[in-house]
ZASELO-693902 format. One record per residue (C-alpha): residue number from 1; residue in one letter; chain; y, x, z. Coordinates in steps of 0.5 Angstrom, whole numbers. Example, Ala and Ser with C-alpha at 12.3 -4.5 7.8 and 13.67 -1.06 7.14 Angstrom:
BEGIN
<1,"A","A",<-9,25,16>>
<2,"S","A",<-2,27,14>>
This chain:
BEGIN
<1,"M","A",<179,70,24>>
<2,"N","A",<181,76,20>>
<3,"D","A",<187,81,23>>
<4,"P","A",<193,79,20>>
<5,"L","A",<195,86,20>>
<6,"G","A",<189,89,16>>
<7,"P","A",<191,88,9>>
<8,"I","A",<198,91,11>>
<9,"D","A",<194,97,13>>
<10,"N","A",<190,97,7>>
<11,"L","A",<195,98,3>>
<12,"G","A",<198,104,6>>
<13,"G","A",<193,108,1>>
<14,"D","A",<197,107,-5>>
<15,"F","A",<203,110,-2>>
<16,"P","A",<205,118,-1>>
<17,"E","A",<203,120,6>>
<18,"G","A",<208,118,12>>
<19,"Q","A",<209,113,17>>
<20,"R","A",<209,106,16>>
<21,"L","A",<215,103,14>>
<22,"Q","A",<215,97,19>>
<23,"K","A",<214,103,25>>
<24,"V","A",<220,107,23>>
<25,"L","A",<224,101,22>>
<26,"A","A",<222,99,29>>
<27,"A","A",<223,106,32>>
<28,"A","A",<230,105,29>>
<29,"G","A",<232,99,33>>
<30,"W","A",<231,94,28>>
<31,"G","A",<226,89,32>>
<32,"S","A",<219,89,33>>
<33,"R","A",<214,91,28>>
<34,"R","A",<213,84,26>>
<35,"V","A",<220,83,25>>
<36,"C","A",<221,89,21>>
<37,"E","A",<215,87,17>>
<38,"D","A",<219,80,16>>
<39,"L","A",<225,84,13>>
<40,"I","A",<220,88,8>>
<41,"A","A",<217,82,6>>
<42,"A","A",<224,78,5>>
<43,"G","A",<226,84,0>>
<44,"R","A",<231,86,5>>
<45,"V","A",<229,93,5>>
<46,"T","A",<229,99,0>>
<47,"V","A",<227,106,0>>
<48,"N","A",<230,111,-5>>
<49,"D","A",<234,105,-8>>
<50,"E","A",<227,101,-9>>
<51,"I","A",<225,95,-6>>
<52,"A","A",<220,96,-1>>
<53,"V","A",<213,92,0>>
<54,"L","A",<209,92,6>>
<55,"G","A",<204,98,7>>
<56,"R","A",<210,103,4>>
<57,"R","A",<209,109,8>>
<58,"V","A",<216,114,8>>
<59,"D","A",<218,120,11>>
<60,"P","A",<224,119,16>>
<61,"G","A",<227,126,15>>
<62,"T","A",<227,125,7>>
<63,"D","A",<227,118,5>>
<64,"D","A",<233,114,4>>
<65,"V","A",<231,107,8>>
<66,"R","A",<236,102,8>>
<67,"V","A",<237,94,10>>
<68,"D","A",<241,90,6>>
<69,"G","A",<244,96,3>>
<70,"A","A",<246,99,10>>
<71,"P","A",<243,106,12>>
<72,"A","A",<237,104,17>>
<73,"G","A",<238,110,21>>
<74,"T","A",<231,112,21>>
<75,"Q","A",<232,120,20>>
<76,"P","A",<230,123,27>>
<77,"D","A",<235,126,32>>
<78,"L","A",<241,122,30>>
<79,"V","A",<246,121,35>>
<80,"H","A",<252,116,35>>
<81,"Y","A",<257,118,40>>
<82,"L","A",<263,113,42>>
<83,"V","A",<269,117,44>>
<84,"N","A",<276,114,47>>
<85,"K","A",<280,119,44>>
<86,"P","A",<287,121,48>>
<87,"T","A",<293,123,46>>
<88,"G","A",<294,130,44>>
<89,"V","A",<287,131,41>>
<90,"V","A",<286,132,34>>
<91,"T","A",<281,129,30>>
<92,"T","A",<278,135,27>>
<93,"V","A",<272,140,28>>
<94,"T","A",<276,146,29>>
<95,"D","A",<284,147,29>>
<96,"P","A",<287,153,27>>
<97,"Q","A",<293,152,32>>
<98,"G","A",<288,152,38>>
<99,"R","A",<289,145,40>>
<100,"P","A",<284,141,43>>
<101,"T","A",<279,137,39>>
<102,"V","A",<275,131,39>>
<103,"M","A",<269,136,39>>
<104,"D","A",<271,138,46>>
<105,"L","A",<270,131,49>>
<106,"V","A",<262,131,47>>
<107,"P","A",<256,135,48>>
<108,"H","A",<256,141,43>>
<109,"S","A",<249,140,41>>
<110,"P","A",<247,137,36>>
<111,"R","A",<252,139,31>>
<112,"V","A",<256,132,30>>
<113,"F","A",<263,130,26>>
<114,"P","A",<268,125,27>>
<115,"V","A",<268,119,23>>
<116,"G","A",<275,118,20>>
<117,"R","A",<281,120,23>>
<118,"L","A",<286,118,29>>
<119,"D","A",<292,122,28>>
<120,"L","A",<295,127,34>>
<121,"M","A",<298,121,38>>
<122,"T","A",<294,115,37>>
<123,"E","A",<289,113,42>>
<124,"G","A",<283,109,42>>
<125,"L","A",<276,109,40>>
<126,"L","A",<272,114,35>>
<127,"L","A",<265,115,33>>
<128,"I","A",<262,122,33>>
<129,"T","A",<255,123,30>>
<130,"N","A",<251,127,25>>
<131,"D","A",<249,121,21>>
<132,"G","A",<252,122,14>>
<133,"D","A",<250,116,11>>
<134,"L","A",<253,111,16>>
<135,"A","A",<259,115,17>>
<136,"H","A",<260,114,9>>
<137,"A","A",<259,107,10>>
<138,"V","A",<264,106,16>>
<139,"T","A",<269,110,13>>
<140,"H","A",<269,107,5>>
<141,"P","A",<274,101,4>>
<142,"S","A",<269,98,0>>
<143,"H","A",<264,96,6>>
<144,"G","A",<270,92,9>>
<145,"V","A",<269,95,16>>
<146,"D","A",<274,92,21>>
<147,"K","A",<278,97,25>>
<148,"E","A",<283,93,30>>
<149,"Y","A",<289,96,33>>
<150,"L","A",<294,95,39>>
<151,"T","A",<301,97,38>>
<152,"T","A",<307,97,42>>
<153,"V","A",<313,97,37>>
<154,"R","A",<321,98,37>>
<155,"G","A",<325,93,36>>
<156,"G","A",<323,88,41>>
<157,"R","A",<320,81,38>>
<158,"V","A",<317,82,31>>
<159,"S","A",<320,76,26>>
<160,"P","A",<315,71,23>>
<161,"H","A",<317,74,16>>
<162,"A","A",<315,81,18>>
<163,"I","A",<309,79,21>>
<164,"R","A",<308,75,14>>
<165,"M","A",<309,82,10>>
<166,"L","A",<304,85,14>>
<167,"R","A",<299,80,13>>
<168,"T","A",<300,79,6>>
<169,"G","A",<301,87,4>>
<170,"V","A",<306,92,5>>
<171,"E","A",<309,97,-1>>
<172,"L","A",<308,104,2>>
<173,"D","A",<308,110,-2>>
<174,"D","A",<301,110,-4>>
<175,"G","A",<301,103,-6>>
<176,"I","A",<301,96,-3>>
<177,"T","A",<296,95,3>>
<178,"H","A",<291,90,3>>
<179,"P","A",<292,84,7>>
<180,"A","A",<291,85,15>>
<181,"R","A",<290,80,20>>
<182,"V","A",<296,81,25>>
<183,"S","A",<298,77,31>>
<184,"Q","A",<303,78,37>>
<185,"P","A",<301,77,44>>
<186,"E","A",<307,78,47>>
<187,"P","A",<314,81,44>>
<188,"G","A",<314,88,41>>
<189,"L","A",<306,88,42>>
<190,"L","A",<302,87,35>>
<191,"R","A",<294,86,34>>
<192,"I","A",<293,89,27>>
<193,"T","A",<286,89,24>>
<194,"I","A",<285,93,17>>
<195,"H","A",<279,95,13>>
<196,"E","A",<283,101,9>>
<197,"G","A",<283,108,12>>
<198,"R","A",<289,111,9>>
<199,"N","A",<293,116,13>>
<200,"R","A",<297,114,19>>
<201,"Q","A",<297,107,15>>
<202,"V","A",<298,102,21>>
<203,"R","A",<304,107,23>>
<204,"R","A",<307,107,16>>
<205,"M","A",<306,99,15>>
<206,"C","A",<310,98,22>>
<207,"A","A",<315,102,20>>
<208,"A","A",<316,99,13>>
<209,"V","A",<318,92,16>>
<210,"G","A",<323,96,21>>
<211,"H","A",<319,96,27>>
<212,"P","A",<316,104,28>>
<213,"V","A",<310,105,33>>
<214,"E","A",<311,107,40>>
<215,"R","A",<304,107,42>>
<216,"L","A",<298,106,38>>
<217,"I","A",<291,105,40>>
<218,"R","A",<284,103,36>>
<219,"V","A",<280,98,40>>
<220,"R","A",<275,96,36>>
<221,"I","A",<271,99,30>>
<222,"G","A",<267,93,26>>
<223,"P","A",<263,90,32>>
<224,"I","A",<264,96,37>>
<225,"S","A",<269,95,43>>
<226,"D","A",<269,98,50>>
<227,"R","A",<275,96,55>>
<228,"K","A",<271,100,60>>
<229,"L","A",<271,107,57>>
<230,"Q","A",<277,111,59>>
<231,"P","A",<281,116,55>>
<232,"G","A",<277,122,54>>
<233,"Q","A",<270,119,56>>
<234,"W","A",<264,118,51>>
<235,"R","A",<258,115,51>>
<236,"H","A",<252,114,46>>
<237,"L","A",<252,108,42>>
<238,"T","A",<246,103,44>>
<239,"D","A",<241,101,40>>
<240,"D","A",<244,94,39>>
<241,"E","A",<251,97,37>>
<242,"A","A",<248,102,32>>
<243,"M","A",<244,96,29>>
<244,"A","A",<250,91,29>>
<245,"L","A",<254,97,26>>
<246,"R","A",<249,98,20>>
<247,"T","A",<249,90,19>>
<248,"A","A",<256,90,19>>
<249,"V","A",<256,95,14>>
<250,"G","A",<251,92,9>>
<251,"H","A",<254,85,10>>
<252,"G","A",<261,88,8>>
<253,"A","A",<258,91,2>>
<254,"D","A",<255,85,0>>
<255,"T","A",<262,81,1>>
<256,"M","A",<266,86,-3>>
<257,"R","A",<260,85,-9>>
<258,"R","A",<261,78,-9>>
<259,"R","A",<269,79,-10>>
<260,"V","A",<268,83,-16>>
């Protein structure tokens, strides 16, 4: 019986020198080589905006490899940190006022940057990485990546009318917000999920319905959450988490395209 991998390897000569695509995808955590071959055969993988075929060879350092439209994370030396940002820490690489930044919470090498921003007094989960493609996808509203917050607000129980306003859209000075998922687990405590990234958006939404924020914590970014990570602590994303995040980005983009 012929080796089923034989024809695949023989195709490699038709493409530039490099590593076989299924090997690169497997190393990036997308599954076994056989699973990655199935992804390629199904037309779900692109290289530099072209649908890949079995036998394609790539340079992980320069080629843009995507699965379902999401960055595949195949470039070498990518790191992805999950940080629980405490209050009083700014989400910038440097701060001219000399305040502590989120860069003080993670290793100094390799050079990384925060994905999006949490304001000075907002706590919770933040991604820090050197993966520019994934960072752009996570922060761009067209990809629909959810960010979930827990917030304690002033004024006690929030009325059904105010919650309905938060859910359907609140008029802010930069336009009406997109619909949010909102629940009230207990009086004065809201769980709010949005996918936009406007400046201080949750704080402004709550103030607009008459319930200014007293404490705000981001508890989830897409599929990523961690109740055990303490304020000021960080850890690497697992391979499964990184892949789940890329998958969420791709599926979010597909959903937005179908809506248009």
